[in-house]
C-alpha positions as CSV (number, residue, x, y, z in Angstrom):
1,M,0.0,0.0,0.0
2,Q,2.9,2.3,0.8
3,K,4.3,1.8,-2.7
4,N,1.0,2.7,-4.3
5,K,0.9,6.0,-2.4
6,K,4.3,7.0,-3.6
7,L,3.3,6.5,-7.2
8,T,0.1,8.4,-7.0
9,R,1.3,11.6,-5.2
10,P,3.2,13.1,-8.1
11,L,0.3,12.1,-10.4
12,Q,-2.2,13.7,-8.0
13,S,-0.4,17.1,-8.3
14,L,-0.9,16.9,-12.1
15,G,-4.6,16.4,-11.7
16,L,-4.9,13.3,-13.8
17,G,-8.0,12.1,-12.0
18,L,-6.6,9.1,-10.2
19,S,-8.3,7.5,-7.3
20,V,-6.7,6.7,-3.9
21,K,-8.4,4.1,-1.8
22,G,-11.5,4.1,-4.1
23,A,-12.2,7.9,-3.9
24,V,-11.9,9.8,-7.2
25,L,-9.7,12.9,-6.8
26,N,-10.8,14.6,-10.1
27,S,-13.5,13.5,-12.4
28,Q,-11.8,15.1,-15.4
29,P,-8.1,15.4,-16.0
30,L,-6.6,18.9,-16.1
31,V,-3.9,17.8,-18.5
32,S,-4.4,15.4,-21.4
33,A,-1.9,12.7,-22.2
34,D,-0.6,14.7,-25.2
35,E,-0.2,17.8,-23.2
36,L,1.6,15.9,-20.5
37,H,4.0,14.5,-23.1
38,M,4.7,18.0,-24.5
39,L,5.3,19.3,-21.0
40,L,7.8,16.6,-20.0
41,A,9.6,16.6,-23.4
42,P,12.9,18.5,-23.7
43,S,12.7,22.1,-24.8
44,T,13.0,22.8,-28.5
45,K,13.4,26.5,-28.2
46,D,16.5,26.7,-30.3
47,K,14.9,24.9,-33.2
48,F,12.3,27.5,-33.6
49,H,14.6,30.5,-33.0
50,A,13.8,33.1,-35.7
51,Q,16.7,33.2,-38.1
52,S,17.5,35.3,-41.0
53,S,17.5,33.1,-44.1
54,A,19.6,35.5,-46.2
55,Y,22.2,36.1,-43.6
56,K,24.7,33.5,-44.8
57,Y,24.4,34.9,-48.4
58,R,25.0,38.5,-47.2
59,N,27.9,37.4,-45.1
60,L,29.5,35.5,-48.0
61,F,29.0,38.6,-50.2
62,L,30.6,40.8,-47.5
63,L,33.5,38.4,-47.2
64,L,34.2,38.2,-50.9
65,C,33.9,42.0,-51.3
66,T,36.2,42.6,-48.4
67,L,38.8,40.2,-49.7
68,W,38.5,41.7,-53.2
69,F,38.9,45.3,-51.9
70,F,41.8,44.3,-49.7
71,I,43.7,42.5,-52.5
72,R,43.0,45.2,-55.0
73,L,44.0,48.1,-52.6
74,M,47.0,46.4,-51.2
75,F,48.6,44.7,-54.1
76,F,47.3,46.6,-57.1
77,P,46.8,50.2,-56.0
78,E,48.1,51.5,-59.4
79,A,45.1,49.8,-61.1
80,V,42.8,51.7,-58.8
81,Y,44.6,54.9,-59.4
82,Q,44.3,54.6,-63.2
83,V,40.5,54.3,-62.9
84,L,40.4,57.6,-61.0
85,T,41.6,59.7,-64.0
86,S,43.2,62.2,-61.6
87,P,45.9,64.8,-62.7
88,L,47.7,64.3,-59.4
89,S,50.7,61.9,-59.1
90,S,50.3,58.4,-58.0
91,E,52.5,58.9,-55.0
92,T,49.8,61.1,-53.4
93,F,47.1,58.3,-53.6
94,L,49.0,55.1,-53.2
95,P,49.6,55.3,-49.4
96,Y,46.0,56.4,-48.9
97,L,44.7,53.4,-50.9
98,Q,46.9,50.9,-49.0
99,K,45.7,52.3,-45.7
100,R,42.2,51.7,-46.8
101,G,43.1,48.1,-47.7
102,W,44.4,47.6,-44.1
103,L,41.2,49.1,-42.7
104,Y,39.1,46.6,-44.7
105,L,41.2,43.8,-43.4
106,F,40.9,45.1,-39.8
107,W,37.1,45.4,-39.9
108,M,36.8,41.9,-41.5
109,I,38.8,40.4,-38.7
110,I,36.8,42.2,-36.0
111,Y,33.5,41.4,-37.6
112,G,34.4,37.7,-38.0
113,W,35.7,37.4,-34.5
114,S,32.6,39.0,-33.1
115,Y,30.3,36.7,-35.0
116,T,32.2,33.4,-34.2
117,K,32.6,34.3,-30.5
118,N,29.2,36.0,-30.1
119,W,31.2,39.0,-28.7
120,Y,28.8,42.0,-28.8
121,F,27.8,41.1,-32.4
122,E,24.9,43.5,-32.5
123,R,27.2,46.4,-31.6
124,V,30.1,45.4,-33.8
125,A,27.8,45.0,-36.8
126,L,26.5,48.5,-36.2
127,V,30.0,49.9,-35.8
128,C,31.1,48.2,-39.0
129,F,28.1,49.8,-40.9
130,V,28.8,53.3,-39.5
131,S,32.5,52.9,-40.3
132,E,31.8,51.9,-43.9
133,V,29.4,54.8,-44.4
134,T,32.0,57.2,-42.9
135,T,34.8,55.9,-45.1
136,L,32.6,56.2,-48.2
137,G,32.0,59.8,-47.3
138,M,35.7,60.3,-46.5
139,D,36.6,58.8,-49.9
140,Y,34.2,61.0,-51.6
141,L,35.5,64.1,-50.0
142,T,39.1,63.1,-50.5
143,L,39.0,61.9,-54.1
144,S,36.1,63.7,-55.7
145,P,37.9,67.1,-56.1
146,H,40.7,65.3,-58.0
147,I,38.6,63.4,-60.5
148,F,38.1,65.2,-63.8
149,G,36.0,64.2,-66.7
150,P,33.2,61.6,-66.8
151,M,33.4,58.6,-64.4
152,S,34.6,55.4,-66.0
153,P,32.2,52.5,-66.0
154,L,34.5,50.5,-63.8
155,L,34.5,53.3,-61.1
156,T,30.7,53.4,-61.3
157,F,30.6,49.6,-60.8
158,F,32.8,49.8,-57.8
159,L,30.8,52.6,-56.3
160,L,27.6,50.6,-56.7
161,L,29.3,47.6,-55.3
162,R,30.2,49.6,-52.2
163,F,26.5,50.8,-51.9
164,V,25.4,47.2,-52.0
165,F,28.1,46.3,-49.4
166,I,26.8,49.1,-47.1
167,A,23.2,47.8,-47.6
168,C,24.3,44.3,-46.6
169,L,26.1,45.7,-43.5
170,L,22.9,47.6,-42.6
171,M,20.7,44.5,-43.0
172,N,23.2,42.5,-40.8
173,A,23.2,45.2,-38.2
174,V,19.4,45.4,-38.1
175,E,18.9,41.6,-38.0
176,A,21.9,40.9,-35.7
177,H,19.6,39.2,-33.1
178,Q,18.4,36.8,-35.8
179,V,21.8,35.5,-37.1
180,P,22.2,31.8,-37.1
181,R,24.4,30.3,-34.4
182,M,27.9,29.2,-35.3
183,T,28.5,25.5,-35.4
184,R,32.3,26.0,-35.1
185,S,34.5,28.5,-33.5
186,F,38.1,29.7,-33.9
187,G,40.2,28.6,-30.9
188,R,38.6,28.1,-27.5
């Protein structure tokens, strides 16, 4: 009899309508068998976490653009200078263009580290967006007085590419709380 009491006490608290010594505790159960199964099952909160489906494509685009800008500005600054059609000498612009390449690499490393380590990613994404908008304005103010004649199609393409780059950074900053979790991390 003692064994039967131990079994029915936890079930009594759930209100399943069990009887003890012939007396009915509840005529109708408060929790159905399906509801009880769902209550006792492990939580699946992570499976239903709202995730941005386009994040990985935007991130891949940002990575490829950053690598392209870095390689182009660091190793081929003369090619960038030729597109500008500026009357000034290349010695004026080459150090500036290489510093911009290092800045792209710096922000790519900070952004990637922040994402993989979940280190203030919302804030870092916003700072990267603001930094890119600021550098676009800085480039415009620095280079536009020295460009004469019509813009070349290649320069127009790279300008549009930077606008799309900024739009992707903005979307990642806005949806930073919906980024998918990393399955791997760098280091420990």
